[in-house]
N, C-alpha and C positions, 0 to 999 in steps of 0.2 A: 562101543561108542566112546570117543575121547572126551574126557571131562574138561570143561572150561577152566582155564587157569584162574585161580582165585585172586582178586585184586581189591585193594582198598579204595573207598570213595575219596574224592577230593576233600570232603569235609573230615573224614577220618585221618587222612594224611596231614592236613593242617593242624588238627588237634594233637596228633602224635608229636609233631614238630614243636608245638607250643609247650607241651608237657616236658619235652627234653630240654628246651631252652630254660624253662622255669626251674627244672631240677638243678641245672648247672648254676644258675643265678643264685638259687637258695643256698647251695653248698659253698659258693664263693663268698656269700655274705657271712655264713658260719665260720669260714676259714679266717675272714678278716677280724672276727671277734676272738680268735684264738681257740675256737672249739676243737680243732684237730691237733693242737700242739702236743697233747699227751698220747696221741695215737702213733702206732708204729708207722714210719713214713712210707714203707712199702705198701701198707694197706691203703694209705691215702692215694699213692700213685695208681694202684690197681683200680680203686674206685673211680678216679678221674678218667682213667683209660676206658673203663666200661661206659661211663656217661658220655664221653666224647665219641665213642664208637656208635652208641645209640643215636647221637645227634647226627653223625655222618650218614647213617642209614636213613634217617628221616629226611635230611636234606636231599639225599640222592633220589629217594622215591618221590619227593616233591619237585624233582627236576632242577634243583639248585646245585649244580655240580661243582662250581668253584668253592662254595661254602662247604659242600660235602667233603671235598678233597682236603680242605684246611682242617676240618674237624677230624677226619681220619688220620691226618698227619699228627695232630695233637694226641690222639688216642694212642697211636703207635709209639710216639715219644714217651708218653707216660708208661705204657706197658713195657717199654725197653728198660726203664729205670730199675725195677726189681731184678731183672735178669742180669744187669750189669752189677748191681749190688751183690748178687750171689756168685757170679762167675767171672768177673773182671777185676783182678787184683789191683789194676792201675786206676780203677774208678775211685774218686774221692769219698764216695759213700759205701765202698765195699765192706761187707761184713760176712761174706761167705755163707757158711752153714746157718748163721743166725737169722737169715732171711726167712720169714714165716709165711709169706704169701707172694704169689706172682712168679714163682720159679719152676713151675711144672711144665711139661711138654705142651699141655693144652694152652698155657700162657704164651709160649713161643708161637704156636699156631695162630692165636688171636692177634698177636703183634704182627706176624707175617700177613695175615688177612687184611688188617687195617693199612699197613704200609703199601701193600700192592694195590689197594683201592685208591690210596692217595697218590699213587705214582712214585712212591719213594722206595725204589729197589734197594738202595744202600741200607736202609733201616731193616727191610725184610731180610736181607742177607746177613746183616750183623746179628739179628736175633737168632737166626738158625745157627750161625757159626759159634755163638757163645755157648750153646747147649752142649754139655759134656757127653762123651760117648758112654761112660759108665754111670750107673745109677748114683744120683747125688744123695748124700745123707739127708734124711727127712722127707724125700720125695717118695711117692707111692711106687709100687712095683711097675717096671716098664711094661707098656702095652702097645697097641696098634698106633696110638698117637705118637709115642716115642719113635717108632719106626718111620712114621711119616716125617718127623723132624730130622731124623738121621739121614733119610733119603734126600731131603731138601739140602741139608748140610753138605752131603757128598756131591750133589748136583752142582751146588754153588762152587765147590772146590774143584769141579771138573772131573770127578771120579764117577763116571756114569755107570760103571760096572757095580760099584758098591751101592750106588743109589738104587739101581735096578734090583739088586739082591734084597734090600730092605723092603721094597714094594712087593717083590715076588713072594717073599716069605709070607706076607699077610694075605696076598691074593690066593695063594695055595691053601693057606689055613682056612680062609673063609669059604672057598669053593668046596673044600672037603666037608665042612660043617656050616652051611649057611644058616642065618637066622630066619626063623619062621615069620617073624614080625619085623617091623622097622626098629632097629636098635642102634646103639652107639657103634657096634661092630659093622653093621650094614652101611651106615653112613661113611665110616672110614674106608670100607672096601671100595666105595665109589671114588674116594680121593686117591687111594693107592692106584686104582685103575687109570684115572686121568693122569696122574703124575707118571706112571709107567709109560703111558702114551707119549708124554712130553719127552721123557728120557730117551725113548727109542724113535722119536719122530714118527710115531704110529698114529695117524690121524683118526683111524677108526676107534682105537682104544681111548684116545683122548676124548673124542666125542661121546663115546659110550659112557665113560666115567662121569662126564659133566651132565649128560641126560639123566643118568640114574640118580645123581645127586639132586638135580632139580626135581625129579619125581618125589623124592623124600621131602624136599622143602615144600612142594605143592600140597602134599598130603598133610604136612604139619600146619600149613596155613588154613586148611579146611577144618582139621580136627584137633590140632595140638594146643598146648597151653598158651602159646604165643599167637594163636589165631586172632586176627583183628588188630595186630600191632605191626609196626614197621620192622621190628626184629624178626617177626614171623614171615615177612614177605620180602626179605632181602637175603639172597643166597650168598652169604659171605665167603664160603669156601669156593663156590663156583666162580665168583668174581675174581678171587685171588688166583686160582689156577688157570682161568681163562687168560688173564694178563701174563702169567708166567709162560704159558704156551705161546702167546703172541711174541713175547720177548725172545723166546727160543726160535722164532721164525715161522711159527705155525699159523694157520688161519683160525679165526674165531669159530669154534665148532657149533655154537648154539646161540640164537638170539631169543631172549626171553625177558619178560618184565621183571623177573627176580634178579636179573643181571642188568642194572641200569646202564644203558648204552653210553651215557656220558662219562662213565668211569672206565670204559673199555679202552685199552691202549691202542695206539696206531702201530701197525706192523712196521718194524724197522726196515730201512732201505738196504 
């Protein structure tokens, strides 16, 4: 028997939105007092990016899509700042290896997700293109997240063979030794599968990847740490890759409450 998709009540959604707005207002007030002046600026940017991403999710699940897109755009812009500070020598705030936060592959993915939800393809592309091919000093050992970013970077550059190879590597690796439980690896397997489908215009793989990702998100909403929160009921990866697929000329593969329909792009003519 298929389980019912878990959803938040209107009261829970309104409460989550109120919490997110209060968090941003409180931190803005602290900023005006000079509270953050001695903090490393990339930490401040990262924190603002996280807060505005949460706000975007709450607005989206409350069906306030213009406000959601504006919040997601702010989130993506803040998340882009540490990446430019680390990887763009022309940026006024560039400090390269001295950046202590916001420069990992997972940060690129977060920026990509927010930008795609906001309808800001240029920001999504810039974040991916900034990320270096080689391991950056101070970053952790490359993993499946890095391959996803490298695949996106290659796709944006028009090198579909290279993009496919990055995804295929992780698909083969996971298939040979799948996780017995829901893990970081199993989540990224679904993303590589969906992206592989986009790269090859394979609608079945695209749909399979998105459905598998949603199944993980639905499970998390029932039993995970973020159950009962908007972050736990908004499938950020599925939203972003759905929009990338539509941008590539494919059909929306899945309609689901965890993919707020007001954020889904229109198929280009």
